[in-house]
N, C-alpha and C positions, 0 to 999 in steps of 0.2 A: 692591685694584682695580688699582693700578699693577703689582703682581706678575703679575696675570692678563694685563694688557696686554703685559707683557714676554715672558711665555711664548707669547702669541699671535704676537707679532712674530718670536720665534725660530722658531716652527713654520712661519710663512710664508716666512721666509728659507731654512729647510732645504728646503722644497718647491720654491722657486725655484731653488736650487742643483741639486737633483735633476733638475728639468726641463731646466736648462741643460746638465747632463751628458748626459742622454738625447738632447737635440736635437743636441749636438755629435757624438755617436757614431752618430746615425741615418744610415742609408744611403739616399741619394736614388736610388731605382731608375729614375726617369724619365730619369736622365742617360745610361742605356745604351740607345741607339737599337735595337740588335738585340734586346734583351730586350723592348722595347716592341712590336717588329714580330712577335715570336714568341708572346707571352702577352697575354691580354686584361687590361684594367684590374683586373677582379675577381681574376683569377689572380695578378697582380702584388702585390696586397694580401696574398695568402696567402704568396707568396714573401717579402714583407717580414716577415711574422710568423715565418716559418721562420728567417730571419736574426736577427731580434730575440731569438728563443728561444735560439739558440746564443750570441749576443752576451752575454746575461745569464749564461749558464753560464761563458763564458770570463772575463768581468769578475769574477765571483764567485770563481773558482778562482785567478786570478792576482793579485787585489787591485790591478790596474793600471787607472788611469782612462782612459788613451788606448787606444781599442779596437784600433787597428792594432798597437800595441806588444803589447797583451794577447794577440792571436792568435799573434804570433811567439813570445812567451814561453810560451804554452800548448803550441804545437807542439814547442818545445824540451823541455818537460817530458815530453811524450809520447815523444819520441825517446829521452830518457834512460831512461824507463820501459821502452821496447821493448828497448833495449840491455841493461839490467839483468835483463830478464825472460827472456832467452835463456840457458839453461844446458844442461849435458850431460844433465840430468834432464828437460828439457822447455821449455815456452814459455808465458809468462803475460803478459797485458795486460788492464788494467782499462779498460773503455769509459768515455767521457766522461759518459754518461747511464745512469741506472738504467732497465732495459728497460720496466718497467711505466709509469713516468712518461713516457718517450719515446713509447711507443705511444699513451698517452692523449692526448698532445699531437697526434700525427699523425692520430688519429681525427677531430680537430676542424678540420683544414684542408680546403680545397676539394678534393673528390674528384678532379676533373680534374687539379689540380696534383699531387696525390699520385701518380696513375696516370701522369702525364707525367714523373715522376722515378724512381719505384720500382716494383718488382714484389714481391709477397709470396711468400716461400718457406716452405713448411710444414716442420715439424720432420722429417717424413719426406717426402722429395722424391717418393716414389712415391704419395703421397696425391693422389687425383684432385681436379680443380677443383670438382666437384660436391659433394665432402665438406667443402670449406673454407667454413665458414659466416661466420666473422667474424675480425677482426684478433686476437682473443684466442687463436685457434688457431695463430697464426703464430709461427715461431721466429726468423725472420731477414728482413732486407731485402736486396735486390740492386737495382742500378741497371737501369732499363729501357733496352734497346738501341734502342728505336724510339719513345720518347715525345717530348714537346715539348722537354724539356731536352736530349735528344740532338740535336734539330734546331738548338737554340740553340748547342750545342758545335760542331756542324758548320759553322755560319755563322762562329763565332769563329775556327775553324781556318783559314779562308781568309787571314786576316792575322796570326794569332798561332799559331806552330808549337807552343807549349806545349799549346794546346787541340786542335790537330790530333792531336798525340801522345796526348792523353788520350782523345779520341774513338776513335781507332784501338785503344787499349788496352781500352776498355770493350767495343767491338765484338768484339774477338778473344777476350776472356775470358767473353763472355756476360753481362756486367754485374757480374762479381765484381771487386772492387778490394781489394787487400791492404792491411794496416795500414801498411806502410812506403811506400806509393805516393807520398804527398804530404809526409810528415814530413821526408824528407831534402832536399826542394827548396823548402820553404816560404819561404826567404829570398829567392827569386827573385820573389816575389809581393807586390804592394802591396795590403794589405787595406782600403785606402781606396777601391779600385776595385770597382765593382759585381760584375763577372764573377768576380773573385778571391774576394771575401768570400762570394758565393753558393756557389761551389764549395767553399770551406772549410767552410761550414755544412752542406752536403749530405754532404760527406766525413765530418765528425765525427758526424753522425747515423747514418751508415752503419756506423761502427765498433761492434763488439760485444766482450763479454768473451771472452777466450781463455785457456784453462787446459788445456794438453796435457801429459800425463805420458808421458815417453819411457822411463823406467827399466824398466818392466815389458816394454815392447816390445823393448828392447834385449836383455833377459835371455832372452826367448823366441827371439830371432834370433841 
């Protein structure tokens, strides 16, 4: 009996520690006034779930308890992978998420939030919108140039030049953001701040596997 009570106490203690860790790392979205002005309460709940989903991945891969440090550590590892992945024979980068798992998660978030951040790009860009039936047929994500998230970035850019530059970049590229866009400057961002952590989460979800073979191309040319 005493052994059973001891095990029960240990289990409760582990649950409490886990809850404390989750609470410590939880981002309080309501602290960002511009975010509150741009998105509804229901939409902000979906934004919270997006950040939490990426947080879990970052904490798992870095084994770091402090979420802010974990993001910096993870971006450092991506930068190193990017540097090592560029060779004379091509370019390779492993995405943070497996595509099937990522898209399954994105299917379940609020549709207005999804459409406010991303647009779906078919494997063949010549595929007409009428033939695109579901997310399963999509190959890639690009950032929307006219959604709620861009409205938010535009507002941020009034007082924060980093986000003005980001807004201008996304507009000029039609929503395409390269893999090195954020990795090289992540140290300038405090990931305890809502706007920075939200952008980091969106950026990481946007990354995809890259495996480009240049050898054959070089031989042909």
